[in-house]
Every structure is written in C-alpha cells, then in structure tokens.
C-alpha positions as CSV (number, residue, x, y, z in Angstrom):
1,V,83.4,89.5,103.2
2,L,82.9,87.2,100.3
3,P,86.3,85.7,99.1
4,N,86.7,82.9,96.6
5,Q,82.9,82.9,95.8
6,G,83.1,83.2,92.0
7,I,80.8,86.4,92.0
8,S,80.4,87.8,88.6
9,R,77.8,90.6,89.4
10,I,76.9,92.5,92.6
11,D,74.0,94.4,91.2
12,A,72.2,93.7,94.9
13,F,74.6,96.2,96.4
14,H,73.5,99.0,93.8
15,N,71.4,100.7,96.4
16,V,73.2,100.2,99.5
17,R,74.2,103.5,100.7
18,M,76.4,103.1,103.7
19,L,78.6,100.1,102.7
20,L,82.0,100.8,104.3
21,F,84.1,97.6,104.0
22,L,84.0,95.2,101.1
23,I,86.3,92.1,100.5
24,L,85.9,90.4,97.1
25,A,89.2,89.0,96.9
26,A,89.7,86.1,94.3
27,T,86.0,86.4,93.6
28,Y,85.0,89.1,91.3
29,S,85.0,89.9,87.7
30,G,82.3,92.5,87.1
31,I,83.6,95.6,88.7
32,S,81.4,98.4,87.3
33,P,78.8,98.5,90.0
34,L,81.4,99.4,92.4
35,Q,81.2,103.1,91.2
36,N,77.8,103.4,93.0
37,L,79.3,102.5,96.4
38,K,80.2,106.0,97.2
39,S,80.7,105.5,101.0
40,L,83.4,102.6,100.7
41,K,86.4,103.3,102.7
42,I,88.1,99.7,102.4
43,L,88.0,97.7,99.3
44,D,89.9,94.4,98.7
45,L,89.9,93.1,95.2
46,S,93.0,91.1,95.4
47,D,93.6,88.3,92.9
48,N,91.0,89.4,90.4
49,S,92.9,90.1,87.1
50,I,92.1,93.6,87.2
51,A,94.2,95.5,84.8
52,N,93.5,99.1,85.4
53,T,91.9,101.4,88.1
54,N,89.1,103.0,85.9
55,Y,86.4,101.3,87.9
56,F,87.4,103.4,91.1
57,K,86.6,106.8,90.0
58,G,83.8,108.5,92.2
59,L,84.9,106.4,95.3
60,D,85.6,109.6,97.0
61,E,85.7,108.1,100.5
62,L,88.2,105.3,99.8
63,V,90.9,105.2,102.2
64,N,92.3,101.5,101.8
65,L,92.5,99.7,98.5
66,K,94.0,96.2,98.1
67,L,94.8,95.2,94.6
68,Q,97.7,92.7,95.2
69,G,97.8,89.8,92.9
70,N,96.2,91.6,90.0
71,M,97.4,92.5,86.4
72,I,98.3,96.2,86.9
73,K,101.4,96.9,84.4
74,S,101.9,100.6,84.4
75,L,101.7,103.8,86.2
76,D,99.0,104.9,83.5
77,A,96.7,101.9,84.6
78,L,96.8,103.8,88.1
79,E,96.2,107.2,87.0
80,S,92.4,107.4,87.8
81,L,93.1,107.0,91.5
82,N,94.1,110.5,91.7
83,S,90.3,111.2,91.9
84,C,90.2,109.1,95.2
85,S,91.4,112.0,97.2
86,K,91.2,110.2,100.7
87,L,93.2,107.2,99.4
88,K,96.1,106.5,102.0
89,N,96.8,103.0,101.4
90,L,97.3,101.2,98.1
91,H,98.4,97.6,98.3
92,L,99.9,96.5,94.9
93,Q,101.8,93.3,96.5
94,A,101.6,91.6,100.0
95,L,104.0,92.7,102.6
96,S,106.0,89.5,101.9
97,G,106.5,90.6,98.4
98,D,104.2,87.8,97.0
99,H,101.1,88.3,95.0
100,Q,102.7,91.2,92.9
101,N,101.2,93.1,90.0
102,P,103.5,93.3,87.1
103,I,104.0,97.1,87.8
104,C,106.0,96.0,91.0
105,E,108.9,94.7,88.6
106,L,109.5,98.3,87.6
107,N,112.6,100.1,89.3
108,N,111.4,102.5,91.8
109,Y,107.6,102.2,91.0
110,R,106.8,103.0,94.6
111,N,108.4,106.6,94.2
112,N,105.9,107.1,91.2
113,V,102.8,105.8,92.8
114,L,100.4,108.1,94.3
C-alpha cells in the first residue's frame, strides 16, 4: 500500500512473482512495469490520470481493478480489459458517485462495460 507517494517507477517490483494486492492510488505515473505482475488479483490505481487500459493486458489473474478518478473517456479505452478473463469488479467511480472518470457521464455506460 503506497498511496500519495509520487512514485514514478516501480522497477523493483519487476521480479516479484507472487504480488497479489497493490494500491498505488494518487501515486503512480509509469504504468508499464505492471504488465510483469502476472499474479496480481487486486489493483488500485485511482486518481492517477490514466486514459486507457492498455497497460493491463496480460494481468490474467486480476479480479478487482479500481480506476476511479482517472481520465477514461470512452468504451474503446476499456477494450483491452477483455483480456482480463477473471476480472469481476471494475470501479470507474466511487460508490458515492464521486471520483468519476469522464466515461461515467455517458448514458447507460454501465450496460456496455464488461
């Protein structure tokens, strides 16, 4: 759990094979190394200005992904999540309706996501 730390690189996690849970809310800007964390089940990248989900290809064990408060604007930006076959929970806004991604403003967006 490393929220609000201003982390720009997580290269040290590159060789971690059994990392299951990672919180980098309001923290992280260099997402690429996440693709090597194949065992991740829960990932929180809320409030990080993320605009698409291309970074999550290959995270086959991912079950819960928190992306509220980012910059996801369209369904196309979520398309790569189709490769996350075990994904059950995708958070694009807080339960209260706060911290929305721009996509949350689209009519019936929930019917088209996943």
